[in-house]
N, CA, C and O atoms as a GROMACS GRO file, in nm:
protein
  648
    1MET      N    1  10.639  18.430  13.479
    1MET     CA    2  10.644  18.279  13.532
    1MET      C    3  10.481  18.229  13.586
    1MET      O    4  10.405  18.308  13.642
    2ILE      N    5  10.452  18.112  13.563
    2ILE     CA    6  10.314  18.053  13.591
    2ILE      C    7  10.308  18.018  13.746
    2ILE      O    8  10.399  17.951  13.796
    3ASN      N    9  10.197  18.065  13.822
    3ASN     CA   10  10.205  18.002  13.956
    3ASN      C   11  10.157  17.879  13.970
    3ASN      O   12  10.055  17.840  13.912
    4ILE      N   13  10.225  17.812  14.044
    4ILE     CA   14  10.189  17.662  14.088
    4ILE      C   15  10.036  17.616  14.115
    4ILE      O   16   9.968  17.522  14.074
    5LYS      N   17  10.013  17.733  14.207
    5LYS     CA   18   9.835  17.716  14.250
    5LYS      C   19   9.759  17.730  14.166
    5LYS      O   20   9.652  17.671  14.182
    6ASN      N   21   9.776  17.815  14.036
    6ASN     CA   22   9.685  17.838  13.910
    6ASN      C   23   9.687  17.725  13.864
    6ASN      O   24   9.580  17.664  13.868
    7VAL      N   25   9.782  17.672  13.816
    7VAL     CA   26   9.803  17.543  13.757
    7VAL      C   27   9.706  17.437  13.807
    7VAL      O   28   9.620  17.374  13.745
    8THR      N   29   9.736  17.434  13.919
    8THR     CA   30   9.646  17.305  13.994
    8THR      C   31   9.503  17.332  13.985
    8THR      O   32   9.420  17.245  13.960
    9LYS      N   33   9.470  17.479  14.010
    9LYS     CA   34   9.324  17.501  14.014
    9LYS      C   35   9.279  17.496  13.860
    9LYS      O   36   9.158  17.483  13.840
   10LEU      N   37   9.358  17.505  13.757
   10LEU     CA   38   9.325  17.497  13.612
   10LEU      C   39   9.290  17.358  13.573
   10LEU      O   40   9.185  17.328  13.515
   11ILE      N   41   9.408  17.253  13.616
   11ILE     CA   42   9.379  17.130  13.631
   11ILE      C   43   9.268  17.083  13.679
   11ILE      O   44   9.202  17.012  13.602
   12ASN      N   45   9.218  17.106  13.807
   12ASN     CA   46   9.116  17.056  13.845
   12ASN      C   47   8.993  17.109  13.799
   12ASN      O   48   8.893  17.042  13.825
   13SER      N   49   8.978  17.228  13.728
   13SER     CA   50   8.858  17.290  13.668
   13SER      C   51   8.841  17.192  13.545
   13SER      O   52   8.736  17.130  13.532
   14ILE      N   53   8.942  17.178  13.457
   14ILE     CA   54   8.920  17.080  13.356
   14ILE      C   55   8.897  16.950  13.366
   14ILE      O   56   8.841  16.888  13.275
   15TYR      N   57   8.947  16.884  13.504
   15TYR     CA   58   8.889  16.762  13.542
   15TYR      C   59   8.746  16.770  13.569
   15TYR      O   60   8.669  16.680  13.532
   16GLN      N   61   8.704  16.879  13.636
   16GLN     CA   62   8.557  16.885  13.684
   16GLN      C   63   8.455  16.912  13.570
   16GLN      O   64   8.336  16.883  13.579
   17ASN      N   65   8.514  16.969  13.464
   17ASN     CA   66   8.401  17.022  13.328
   17ASN      C   67   8.428  16.933  13.222
   17ASN      O   68   8.504  16.836  13.230
   18ASP      N   69   8.362  16.967  13.123
   18ASP     CA   70   8.358  16.893  12.992
   18ASP      C   71   8.465  16.964  12.914
   18ASP      O   72   8.419  17.024  12.816
   19ILE      N   73   8.568  16.973  12.927
   19ILE     CA   74   8.696  17.022  12.855
   19ILE      C   75   8.796  16.918  12.845
   19ILE      O   76   8.853  16.865  12.940
   20ASN      N   77   8.816  16.886  12.697
   20ASN     CA   78   8.909  16.790  12.643
   20ASN      C   79   9.066  16.824  12.615
   20ASN      O   80   9.159  16.745  12.635
   21ASN      N   81   9.076  16.945  12.570
   21ASN     CA   82   9.206  16.996  12.528
   21ASN      C   83   9.231  17.165  12.568
   21ASN      O   84   9.150  17.254  12.545
   22LEU      N   85   9.341  17.178  12.620
   22LEU     CA   86   9.354  17.309  12.651
   22LEU      C   87   9.510  17.336  12.647
   22LEU      O   88   9.593  17.256  12.690
   23LYS      N   89   9.542  17.469  12.586
   23LYS     CA   90   9.677  17.504  12.558
   23LYS      C   91   9.703  17.660  12.608
   23LYS      O   92   9.658  17.756  12.546
   24VAL      N   93   9.780  17.671  12.728
   24VAL     CA   94   9.791  17.797  12.782
   24VAL      C   95   9.943  17.855  12.750
   24VAL      O   96  10.035  17.781  12.787
   25ARG      N   97   9.972  17.948  12.700
   25ARG     CA   98  10.075  18.028  12.678
   25ARG      C   99  10.128  18.155  12.735
   25ARG      O  100  10.075  18.258  12.692
   26LYS      N  101  10.238  18.169  12.839
   26LYS     CA  102  10.239  18.278  12.914
   26LYS      C  103  10.387  18.326  12.897
   26LYS      O  104  10.463  18.267  12.974
   27GLU      N  105  10.442  18.412  12.820
   27GLU     CA  106  10.573  18.446  12.811
   27GLU      C  107  10.654  18.331  12.754
   27GLU      O  108  10.628  18.292  12.640
   28SER      N  109  10.747  18.277  12.822
   28SER     CA  110  10.828  18.155  12.760
   28SER      C  111  10.758  18.015  12.817
   28SER      O  112  10.801  17.904  12.785
   29THR      N  113  10.669  18.031  12.886
   29THR     CA  114  10.613  17.897  12.938
   29THR      C  115  10.489  17.845  12.886
   29THR      O  116  10.387  17.914  12.896
   30GLU      N  117  10.487  17.733  12.834
   30GLU     CA  118  10.349  17.683  12.766
   30GLU      C  119  10.294  17.569  12.830
   30GLU      O  120  10.381  17.492  12.870
   31ILE      N  121  10.178  17.533  12.853
   31ILE     CA  122  10.119  17.434  12.909
   31ILE      C  123   9.997  17.403  12.844
   31ILE      O  124   9.900  17.477  12.831
   32THR      N  125  10.014  17.250  12.793
   32THR     CA  126   9.936  17.180  12.708
   32THR      C  127   9.850  17.054  12.791
   32THR      O  128   9.918  16.961  12.833
   33ILE      N  129   9.720  17.053  12.811
   33ILE     CA  130   9.652  16.950  12.909
   33ILE      C  131   9.555  16.872  12.804
   33ILE      O  132   9.479  16.935  12.731
   34ASN      N  133   9.561  16.761  12.801
   34ASN     CA  134   9.477  16.681  12.692
   34ASN      C  135   9.407  16.577  12.813
   34ASN      O  136   9.481  16.514  12.889
   35LYS      N  137   9.259  16.567  12.821
   35LYS     CA  138   9.196  16.482  12.881
   35LYS      C  139   9.166  16.346  12.803
   35LYS      O  140   9.108  16.357  12.694
   36ILE      N  141   9.195  16.236  12.844
   36ILE     CA  142   9.169  16.135  12.740
   36ILE      C  143   9.083  16.028  12.799
   36ILE      O  144   9.082  16.015  12.922
   37LYS      N  145   9.012  15.950  12.723
   37LYS     CA  146   8.920  15.859  12.788
   37LYS      C  147   8.996  15.718  12.728
   37LYS      O  148   9.053  15.716  12.619
   38ILE      N  149   8.988  15.621  12.804
   38ILE     CA  150   9.059  15.502  12.764
   38ILE      C  151   8.971  15.365  12.798
   38ILE      O  152   8.931  15.330  12.910
   39SER      N  153   8.953  15.299  12.674
   39SER     CA  154   8.872  15.156  12.706
   39SER      C  155   8.949  15.068  12.789
   39SER      O  156   9.065  15.087  12.827
   40GLN      N  157   8.859  14.950  12.819
   40GLN     CA  158   8.940  14.875  12.912
   40GLN      C  159   9.045  14.774  12.821
   40GLN      O  160   9.136  14.714  12.878
   41LYS      N  161   9.026  14.765  12.706
   41LYS     CA  162   9.120  14.698  12.605
   41LYS      C  163   9.263  14.787  12.607
   41LYS      O  164   9.375  14.744  12.633
   42GLN      N  165   9.225  14.912  12.574
   42GLN     CA  166   9.363  14.980  12.602
   42GLN      C  167   9.435  15.016  12.743
   42GLN      O  168   9.555  15.043  12.744
   43ASN      N  169   9.359  15.015  12.861
   43ASN     CA  170   9.370  14.995  13.004
   43ASN      C  171   9.478  14.867  13.001
   43ASN      O  172   9.594  14.867  13.042
   44LYS      N  173   9.403  14.757  12.940
   44LYS     CA  174   9.519  14.629  12.952
   44LYS      C  175   9.655  14.680  12.889
   44LYS      O  176   9.770  14.676  12.933
   45ALA      N  177   9.618  14.716  12.802
   45ALA     CA  178   9.765  14.767  12.689
   45ALA      C  179   9.882  14.842  12.776
   45ALA      O  180  10.004  14.829  12.781
   46LEU      N  181   9.778  14.937  12.848
   46LEU     CA  182   9.868  15.053  12.930
   46LEU      C  183   9.944  14.959  13.050
   46LEU      O  184  10.058  14.978  13.093
   47ASN      N  185   9.854  14.858  13.091
   47ASN     CA  186   9.914  14.772  13.221
   47ASN      C  187  10.011  14.719  13.163
   47ASN      O  188  10.112  14.750  13.226
   48THR      N  189  10.034  14.662  13.085
   48THR     CA  190  10.128  14.597  13.033
   48THR      C  191  10.252  14.649  13.002
   48THR      O  192  10.356  14.591  13.032
   49ILE      N  193  10.245  14.787  12.928
   49ILE     CA  194  10.351  14.877  12.920
   49ILE      C  195  10.415  14.929  13.038
   49ILE      O  196  10.535  14.956  13.039
   50ASN      N  197  10.325  14.948  13.154
   50ASN     CA  198  10.369  15.004  13.261
   50ASN      C  199  10.451  14.917  13.340
   50ASN      O  200  10.550  14.957  13.402
   51ASN      N  201  10.396  14.756  13.338
   51ASN     CA  202  10.495  14.662  13.395
   51ASN      C  203  10.638  14.691  13.358
   51ASN      O  204  10.731  14.715  13.436
   52ASN      N  205  10.641  14.684  13.196
   52ASN     CA  206  10.759  14.675  13.136
   52ASN      C  207  10.850  14.802  13.150
   52ASN      O  208  10.972  14.780  13.148
   53GLN      N  209  10.814  14.913  13.163
   53GLN     CA  210  10.870  15.060  13.207
   53GLN      C  211  10.839  15.085  13.334
   53GLN      O  212  10.721  15.101  13.364
   54ASN      N  213  10.923  15.090  13.414
   54ASN     CA  214  10.910  15.134  13.542
   54ASN      C  215  10.898  15.272  13.573
   54ASN      O  216  10.848  15.315  13.677
   55ASN      N  217  10.960  15.363  13.448
   55ASN     CA  218  11.009  15.499  13.461
   55ASN      C  219  10.866  15.562  13.410
   55ASN      O  220  10.874  15.685  13.408
   56SER      N  221  10.751  15.519  13.373
   56SER     CA  222  10.652  15.554  13.294
   56SER      C  223  10.542  15.611  13.411
   56SER      O  224  10.446  15.543  13.447
   57LYS      N  225  10.567  15.732  13.460
   57LYS     CA  226  10.499  15.794  13.565
   57LYS      C  227  10.356  15.816  13.502
   57LYS      O  228  10.258  15.768  13.560
   58ASN      N  229  10.343  15.880  13.395
   58ASN     CA  230  10.227  15.932  13.316
   58ASN      C  231  10.122  15.794  13.288
   58ASN      O  232   9.999  15.796  13.291
   59ILE      N  233  10.190  15.705  13.267
   59ILE     CA  234  10.099  15.587  13.232
   59ILE      C  235  10.012  15.529  13.367
   59ILE      O  236   9.893  15.498  13.370
   60ASN      N  237  10.106  15.526  13.474
   60ASN     CA  238  10.080  15.514  13.592
   60ASN      C  239   9.964  15.591  13.626
   60ASN      O  240   9.862  15.530  13.658
   61LEU      N  241   9.965  15.710  13.623
   61LEU     CA  242   9.863  15.804  13.664
   61LEU      C  243   9.743  15.762  13.586
   61LEU      O  244   9.643  15.719  13.642
   62ILE      N  245   9.752  15.772  13.473
   62ILE     CA  246   9.632  15.728  13.382
   62ILE      C  247   9.576  15.591  13.459
   62ILE      O  248   9.456  15.577  13.481
   63ASP      N  249   9.660  15.505  13.492
   63ASP     CA  250   9.578  15.378  13.499
   63ASP      C  251   9.542  15.391  13.682
   63ASP      O  252   9.477  15.299  13.732
   64GLN      N  253   9.578  15.482  13.753
   64GLN     CA  254   9.522  15.505  13.865
   64GLN      C  255   9.389  15.567  13.852
   64GLN      O  256   9.296  15.520  13.917
   65GLU      N  257   9.368  15.683  13.762
   65GLU     CA  258   9.248  15.733  13.741
   65GLU      C  259   9.126  15.642  13.682
   65GLU      O  260   9.007  15.643  13.712
   66ILE      N  261   9.196  15.563  13.588
   66ILE     CA  262   9.080  15.469  13.519
   66ILE      C  263   9.036  15.356  13.638
   66ILE      O  264   8.920  15.316  13.646
   67GLU      N  265   9.132  15.314  13.720
   67GLU     CA  266   9.091  15.212  13.824
   67GLU      C  267   8.983  15.299  13.940
   67GLU      O  268   8.884  15.241  13.986
   68LYS      N  269   9.010  15.411  13.969
   68LYS     CA  270   8.917  15.517  14.039
   68LYS      C  271   8.774  15.485  13.974
   68LYS      O  272   8.688  15.414  14.028
   69LYS      N  273   8.762  15.546  13.855
   69LYS     CA  274   8.638  15.559  13.779
   69LYS      C  275   8.553  15.414  13.776
   69LYS      O  276   8.432  15.401  13.790
   70GLN      N  277   8.651  15.313  13.754
   70GLN     CA  278   8.589  15.190  13.730
   70GLN      C  279   8.544  15.145  13.859
   70GLN      O  280   8.446  15.072  13.870
   71ASP      N  281   8.617  15.188  13.965
   71ASP     CA  282   8.563  15.121  14.097
   71ASP      C  283   8.423  15.193  14.136
   71ASP      O  284   8.318  15.137  14.170
   72ARG      N  285   8.447  15.327  14.123
   72ARG     CA  286   8.324  15.404  14.144
   72ARG      C  287   8.199  15.344  14.058
   72ARG      O  288   8.088  15.350  14.113
   73LYS      N  289   8.207  15.291  13.937
   73LYS     CA  290   8.102  15.271  13.877
   73LYS      C  291   8.062  15.099  13.894
   73LYS      O  292   7.955  15.055  13.854
   74ASN      N  293   8.148  15.030  13.949
   74ASN     CA  294   8.102  14.879  14.001
   74ASN      C  295   8.067  14.890  14.115
   74ASN      O  296   8.006  14.791  14.155
   75ASN      N  297   8.082  15.004  14.219
   75ASN     CA  298   8.012  15.010  14.370
   75ASN      C  299   7.895  15.073  14.353
   75ASN      O  300   7.803  15.036  14.426
   76ASN      N  301   7.873  15.168  14.267
   76ASN     CA  302   7.759  15.268  14.261
   76ASN      C  303   7.729  15.336  14.384
   76ASN      O  304   7.617  15.362  14.429
   77LYS      N  305   7.856  15.365  14.439
   77LYS     CA  306   7.834  15.489  14.536
   77LYS      C  307   7.949  15.609  14.533
   77LYS      O  308   8.054  15.595  14.471
   78ILE      N  309   7.914  15.726  14.606
   78ILE     CA  310   8.009  15.814  14.599
   78ILE      C  311   8.122  15.800  14.664
   78ILE      O  312   8.107  15.769  14.782
   79GLU      N  313   8.261  15.816  14.618
   79GLU     CA  314   8.358  15.831  14.658
   79GLU      C  315   8.426  15.958  14.668
   79GLU      O  316   8.418  16.039  14.576
   80HIS      N  317   8.492  15.980  14.774
   80HIS     CA  318   8.563  16.099  14.810
   80HIS      C  319   8.683  16.119  14.791
   80HIS      O  320   8.752  16.093  14.889
   81ALA      N  321   8.727  16.150  14.719
   81ALA     CA  322   8.924  16.165  14.684
   81ALA      C  323   8.987  16.227  14.804
   81ALA      O  324   8.934  16.318  14.868
   82SER      N  325   9.092  16.178  14.830
   82SER     CA  326   9.187  16.234  14.962
   82SER      C  327   9.250  16.384  14.887
   82SER      O  328   9.298  16.386  14.773
   83ILE      N  329   9.242  16.473  14.954
   83ILE     CA  330   9.326  16.598  14.906
   83ILE      C  331   9.449  16.606  14.943
   83ILE      O  332   9.464  16.605  15.065
   84TYR      N  333   9.564  16.614  14.869
   84TYR     CA  334   9.677  16.634  14.921
   84TYR      C  335   9.757  16.770  14.884
   84TYR      O  336   9.728  16.824  14.777
   85SER      N  337   9.869  16.838  14.977
   85SER     CA  338   9.884  16.954  14.949
   85SER      C  339  10.039  16.917  14.959
   85SER      O  340  10.090  16.854  15.051
   86THR      N  341  10.116  16.980  14.824
   86THR     CA  342  10.253  16.975  14.846
   86THR      C  343  10.319  17.127  14.887
   86THR      O  344  10.292  17.241  14.848
   87ILE      N  345  10.417  17.072  14.984
   87ILE     CA  346  10.513  17.179  14.994
   87ILE      C  347  10.630  17.193  14.910
   87ILE      O  348  10.719  17.109  14.898
   88ILE      N  349  10.624  17.302  14.855
   88ILE     CA  350  10.756  17.346  14.740
   88ILE      C  351  10.818  17.446  14.775
   88ILE      O  352  10.779  17.557  14.812
   89SER      N  353  10.968  17.382  14.757
   89SER     CA  354  11.082  17.482  14.760
   89SER      C  355  11.061  17.647  14.702
   89SER      O  356  11.042  17.670  14.583
   90PRO      N  357  11.068  17.737  14.789
   90PRO     CA  358  11.026  17.878  14.688
   90PRO      C  359  11.192  17.916  14.638
   90PRO      O  360  11.216  18.025  14.586
   91MET      N  361  11.278  17.837  14.657
   91MET     CA  362  11.437  17.882  14.628
   91MET      C  363  11.513  17.755  14.601
   91MET      O  364  11.468  17.642  14.622
   92VAL      N  365  11.624  17.783  14.554
   92VAL     CA  366  11.755  17.695  14.547
   92VAL      C  367  11.836  17.720  14.671
   92VAL      O  368  11.867  17.834  14.705
   93GLY      N  369  11.878  17.581  14.757
   93GLY     CA  370  11.937  17.589  14.865
   93GLY      C  371  11.932  17.446  14.911
   93GLY      O  372  11.895  17.348  14.846
   94THR      N  373  11.982  17.453  15.050
   94THR     CA  374  11.994  17.314  15.115
   94THR      C  375  11.894  17.302  15.216
   94THR      O  376  11.876  17.387  15.303
   95PHE      N  377  11.820  17.181  15.202
   95PHE     CA  378  11.734  17.112  15.289
   95PHE      C  379  11.774  17.081  15.413
   95PHE      O  380  11.873  17.010  15.426
   96TYR      N  381  11.702  17.130  15.530
   96TYR     CA  382  11.728  17.078  15.647
   96TYR      C  383  11.612  17.066  15.745
   96TYR      O  384  11.541  17.162  15.777
   97LYS      N  385  11.596  16.937  15.791
   97LYS     CA  386  11.451  16.905  15.853
   97LYS      C  387  11.446  16.963  16.026
   97LYS      O  388  11.339  16.989  16.082
   98SER      N  389  11.574  16.975  16.090
   98SER     CA  390  11.561  17.055  16.185
   98SER      C  391  11.661  17.164  16.202
   98SER      O  392  11.755  17.176  16.124
   99PRO      N  393  11.637  17.259  16.327
   99PRO     CA  394  11.720  17.354  16.312
   99PRO      C  395  11.884  17.374  16.369
   99PRO      O  396  11.953  17.474  16.388
  100ALA      N  397  11.904  17.251  16.381
  100ALA     CA  398  12.035  17.226  16.410
  100ALA      C  399  12.084  17.087  16.373
  100ALA      O  400  11.995  17.007  16.344
  101PRO      N  401  12.212  17.045  16.368
  101PRO     CA  402  12.232  16.877  16.360
  101PRO      C  403  12.179  16.806  16.449
  101PRO      O  404  12.112  16.710  16.412
  102ASN      N  405  12.194  16.832  16.579
  102ASN     CA  406  12.178  16.740  16.692
  102ASN      C  407  12.023  16.770  16.739
  102ASN      O  408  11.980  16.688  16.820
  103GLU      N  409  11.942  16.863  16.705
  103GLU     CA  410  11.822  16.873  16.741
  103GLU      C  411  11.701  16.813  16.671
  103GLU      O  412  11.711  16.798  16.549
  104PRO      N  413  11.563  16.768  16.744
  104PRO     CA  414  11.484  16.716  16.655
  104PRO      C  415  11.433  16.772  16.534
  104PRO      O  416  11.445  16.894  16.528
  105SER      N  417  11.380  16.717  16.437
  105SER     CA  418  11.330  16.772  16.311
  105SER      C  419  11.199  16.842  16.344
  105SER      O  420  11.118  16.797  16.426
  106PHE      N  421  11.183  16.948  16.277
  106PHE     CA  422  11.039  17.000  16.285
  106PHE      C  423  10.921  16.950  16.278
  106PHE      O  424  10.818  16.981  16.337
  107ILE      N  425  10.949  16.847  16.180
  107ILE     CA  426  10.814  16.776  16.175
  107ILE      C  427  10.869  16.621  16.094
  107ILE      O  428  10.966  16.602  16.021
  108GLU      N  429  10.759  16.525  16.144
  108GLU     CA  430  10.792  16.379  16.081
  108GLU      C  431  10.692  16.339  15.997
  108GLU      O  432  10.592  16.409  15.981
  109VAL      N  433  10.708  16.226  15.936
  109VAL     CA  434  10.597  16.156  15.852
  109VAL      C  435  10.475  16.103  15.975
  109VAL      O  436  10.506  16.019  16.059
  110GLY      N  437  10.378  16.147  15.970
  110GLY     CA  438  10.269  16.087  16.063
  110GLY      C  439  10.229  16.198  16.147
  110GLY      O  440  10.132  16.179  16.220
  111GLU      N  441  10.287  16.313  16.150
  111GLU     CA  442  10.261  16.395  16.260
  111GLU      C  443  10.188  16.497  16.172
  111GLU      O  444  10.198  16.499  16.049
  112THR      N  445  10.092  16.605  16.264
  112THR     CA  446  10.016  16.700  16.198
  112THR      C  447  10.060  16.786  16.172
  112THR      O  448  10.148  16.808  16.255
  113ALA      N  449  10.056  16.882  16.080
  113ALA     CA  450  10.097  17.026  16.047
  113ALA      C  451   9.975  17.098  16.045
  113ALA      O  452   9.864  17.063  16.007
  114LYS      N  453  10.022  17.225  16.100
  114LYS     CA  454   9.917  17.336  16.092
  114LYS      C  455   9.962  17.429  16.040
  114LYS      O  456  10.083  17.444  16.028
  115PRO      N  457   9.850  17.534  15.983
  115PRO     CA  458   9.910  17.651  15.909
  115PRO      C  459  10.000  17.747  16.003
  115PRO      O  460   9.972  17.779  16.119
  116LYS      N  461  10.105  17.785  15.935
  116LYS     CA  462  10.206  17.889  15.979
  116LYS      C  463  10.320  17.804  16.074
  116LYS      O  464  10.407  17.860  16.140
  117GLN      N  465  10.304  17.679  16.068
  117GLN     CA  466  10.404  17.590  16.142
  117GLN      C  467  10.529  17.565  16.077
  117GLN      O  468  10.513  17.494  15.977
  118ILE      N  469  10.636  17.595  16.097
  118ILE     CA  470  10.780  17.565  16.014
  118ILE      C  471  10.793  17.421  16.036
  118ILE      O  472  10.767  17.353  16.135
  119VAL      N  473  10.853  17.382  15.884
  119VAL     CA  474  10.814  17.242  15.876
  119VAL      C  475  10.970  17.194  15.820
  119VAL      O  476  11.014  17.079  15.825
  120CYS      N  477  11.030  17.297  15.772
  120CYS     CA  478  11.186  17.269  15.744
  120CYS      C  479  11.264  17.411  15.727
  120CYS      O  480  11.212  17.522  15.743
  121ILE      N  481  11.377  17.389  15.698
  121ILE     CA  482  11.439  17.520  15.636
  121ILE      C  483  11.510  17.507  15.512
  121ILE      O  484  11.543  17.396  15.471
  122ILE      N  485  11.536  17.609  15.449
  122ILE     CA  486  11.606  17.593  15.310
  122ILE      C  487  11.731  17.713  15.348
  122ILE      O  488  11.719  17.834  15.370
  123GLU      N  489  11.828  17.642  15.345
  123GLU     CA  490  11.961  17.733  15.350
  123GLU      C  491  11.997  17.791  15.218
  123GLU      O  492  12.030  17.723  15.121
  124ALA      N  493  11.989  17.930  15.221
  124ALA     CA  494  12.052  17.979  15.085
  124ALA      C  495  12.164  18.098  15.104
  124ALA      O  496  12.145  18.196  15.177
  125MET      N  497  12.258  18.080  15.043
  125MET     CA  498  12.370  18.183  15.051
  125MET      C  499  12.381  18.244  15.236
  125MET      O  500  12.374  18.360  15.278
  126LYS      N  501  12.398  18.125  15.306
  126LYS     CA  502  12.405  18.135  15.456
  126LYS      C  503  12.304  18.205  15.529
  126LYS      O  504  12.320  18.243  15.645
  127LEU      N  505  12.183  18.226  15.452
  127LEU     CA  506  12.053  18.269  15.522
  127LEU      C  507  11.960  18.158  15.535
  127LEU      O  508  11.925  18.097  15.434
  128MET      N  509  11.915  18.126  15.653
  128MET     CA  510  11.845  18.024  15.702
  128MET      C  511  11.668  18.054  15.670
  128MET      O  512  11.598  18.101  15.760
  129ASN      N  513  11.625  18.029  15.566
  129ASN     CA  514  11.467  18.054  15.542
  129ASN      C  515  11.369  17.930  15.586
  129ASN      O  516  11.348  17.819  15.537
  130GLU      N  517  11.320  17.995  15.694
  130GLU     CA  518  11.185  17.885  15.736
  130GLU      C  519  11.093  17.896  15.634
  130GLU      O  520  11.057  17.996  15.572
  131ILE      N  521  11.048  17.740  15.622
  131ILE     CA  522  10.923  17.704  15.540
  131ILE      C  523  10.834  17.687  15.609
  131ILE      O  524  10.862  17.617  15.706
  132GLU      N  525  10.713  17.725  15.601
  132GLU     CA  526  10.599  17.711  15.666
  132GLU      C  527  10.496  17.635  15.617
  132GLU      O  528  10.479  17.659  15.497
  133SER      N  529  10.411  17.544  15.667
  133SER     CA  530  10.305  17.464  15.597
  133SER      C  531  10.182  17.574  15.593
  133SER      O  532  10.162  17.657  15.681
  134GLU      N  533  10.093  17.557  15.458
  134GLU     CA  534   9.996  17.672  15.438
  134GLU      C  535   9.856  17.586  15.472
  134GLU      O  536   9.747  17.641  15.465
  135VAL      N  537   9.871  17.440  15.511
  135VAL     CA  538   9.741  17.386  15.546
  135VAL      C  539   9.747  17.301  15.669
  135VAL      O  540   9.853  17.285  15.730
  136THR      N  541   9.618  17.242  15.711
  136THR     CA  542   9.650  17.164  15.828
  136THR      C  543   9.621  17.018  15.788
  136THR      O  544   9.517  16.995  15.726
  137GLY      N  545   9.681  16.946  15.811
  137GLY     CA  546   9.695  16.772  15.765
  137GLY      C  547   9.817  16.706  15.792
  137GLY      O  548   9.918  16.777  15.799
  138GLU      N  549   9.827  16.582  15.810
  138GLU     CA  550   9.910  16.474  15.797
  138GLU      C  551  10.039  16.474  15.720
  138GLU      O  552  10.031  16.485  15.598
  139VAL      N  553  10.166  16.462  15.780
  139VAL     CA  554  10.252  16.472  15.667
  139VAL      C  555  10.269  16.340  15.625
  139VAL      O  556  10.314  16.265  15.711
  140VAL      N  557  10.241  16.282  15.494
  140VAL     CA  558  10.229  16.149  15.441
  140VAL      C  559  10.406  16.110  15.396
  140VAL      O  560  10.473  16.011  15.424
  141GLU      N  561  10.435  16.204  15.334
  141GLU     CA  562  10.575  16.180  15.283
  141GLU      C  563  10.682  16.305  15.288
  141GLU      O  564  10.647  16.416  15.247
  142ILE      N  565  10.789  16.288  15.331
  142ILE     CA  566  10.914  16.401  15.293
  142ILE      C  567  10.993  16.364  15.183
  142ILE      O  568  11.064  16.264  15.192
  143LEU      N  569  10.990  16.435  15.076
  143LEU     CA  570  11.045  16.397  14.940
  143LEU      C  571  11.174  16.402  14.937
  143LEU      O  572  11.231  16.345  14.844
  144VAL      N  573  11.243  16.462  15.022
  144VAL     CA  574  11.417  16.488  14.978
  144VAL      C  575  11.462  16.459  15.124
  144VAL      O  576  11.391  16.477  15.223
  145LYS      N  577  11.577  16.416  15.125
  145LYS     CA  578  11.671  16.404  15.263
  145LYS      C  579  11.732  16.526  15.311
  145LYS      O  580  11.756  16.632  15.255
  146ASP      N  581  11.752  16.479  15.442
  146ASP     CA  582  11.818  16.606  15.521
  146ASP      C  583  11.978  16.632  15.467
  146ASP      O  584  12.064  16.545  15.458
  147GLY      N  585  11.992  16.765  15.435
  147GLY     CA  586  12.122  16.789  15.363
  147GLY      C  587  12.118  16.823  15.218
  147GLY      O  588  12.194  16.905  15.167
  148ASP      N  589  12.019  16.749  15.147
  148ASP     CA  590  12.013  16.792  14.998
  148ASP      C  591  11.994  16.898  14.929
  148ASP      O  592  11.920  16.980  14.983
  149ILE      N  593  12.040  16.928  14.822
  149ILE     CA  594  12.039  17.042  14.748
  149ILE      C  595  11.892  17.035  14.685
  149ILE      O  596  11.846  16.934  14.632
  150VAL      N  597  11.832  17.146  14.698
  150VAL     CA  598  11.677  17.162  14.608
  150VAL      C  599  11.684  17.249  14.517
  150VAL      O  600  11.774  17.334  14.518
  151ASP      N  601  11.592  17.243  14.426
  151ASP     CA  602  11.601  17.357  14.359
  151ASP      C  603  11.447  17.447  14.363
  151ASP      O  604  11.355  17.401  14.431
  152CYS      N  605  11.434  17.536  14.310
  152CYS     CA  606  11.320  17.637  14.327
  152CYS      C  607  11.210  17.571  14.252
  152CYS      O  608  11.225  17.532  14.136
  153GLY      N  609  11.065  17.554  14.337
  153GLY     CA  610  10.975  17.474  14.249
  153GLY      C  611  10.998  17.338  14.298
  153GLY      O  612  10.912  17.262  14.253
  154GLN      N  613  11.072  17.285  14.364
  154GLN     CA  614  11.098  17.104  14.390
  154GLN      C  615  10.982  17.094  14.499
  154GLN      O  616  10.957  17.184  14.579
  155ALA      N  617  10.911  16.962  14.490
  155ALA     CA  618  10.843  16.941  14.593
  155ALA      C  619  10.923  16.870  14.729
  155ALA      O  620  11.003  16.777  14.716
  156LEU      N  621  10.887  16.929  14.862
  156LEU     CA  622  10.940  16.905  14.953
  156LEU      C  623  10.885  16.788  15.039
  156LEU      O  624  10.949  16.692  15.082
  157MET      N  625  10.739  16.819  15.055
  157MET     CA  626  10.669  16.738  15.142
  157MET      C  627  10.545  16.736  15.086
  157MET      O  628  10.498  16.822  15.012
  158LYS      N  629  10.485  16.619  15.132
  158LYS     CA  630  10.349  16.588  15.097
  158LYS      C  631  10.260  16.601  15.222
  158LYS      O  632  10.306  16.567  15.330
  159ILE      N  633  10.125  16.654  15.211
  159ILE     CA  634  10.061  16.647  15.332
  159ILE      C  635   9.910  16.596  15.270
  159ILE      O  636   9.872  16.622  15.156
  160LYS      N  637   9.841  16.527  15.356
  160LYS     CA  638   9.713  16.515  15.355
  160LYS      C  639   9.633  16.567  15.414
  160LYS      O  640   9.621  16.529  15.530
  161VAL      N  641   9.548  16.667  15.372
  161VAL     CA  642   9.478  16.765  15.391
  161VAL      C  643   9.336  16.710  15.464
  161VAL      O  644   9.248  16.644  15.409
  162LYS      N  645   9.340  16.757  15.604
  162LYS     CA  646   9.249  16.718  15.667
  162LYS      C  647   9.094  16.816  15.668
  162LYS      O  648   8.997  16.777  15.734
   0.00000   0.00000   0.00000
């Protein structure tokens, strides 16, 4: 199985270097990455398609990257991108924001998470597994609801790294 951290490092490396296409195959998993350049005319076409298809996440991501690049060119100044970390579920189970039903949540949106701080619990087979933050940063979004079933590898929280 391919490690999510390694995939993230791979994507960042491709983004920063002059690599346009890459295909990685390991056991039964295959990852294909294509870096594309889009003209302003194509950008307008993608915006039109994006407005017509709300579920088109890939096009929306392309639009955001193009807008960032255009803003950098127009402003002629260095822009520092915000770095986000996502807390991923290590197992299948039930997500809980607090240690017990009537107790406060481990962490809420807008609060600061610290390394080794418990941010939630995943219950699997009657065992309560504490999930810890690996970074220091502000919790931007909690991506699942309290009591929801989560899958292994599912994103739980998004943290803006400080």
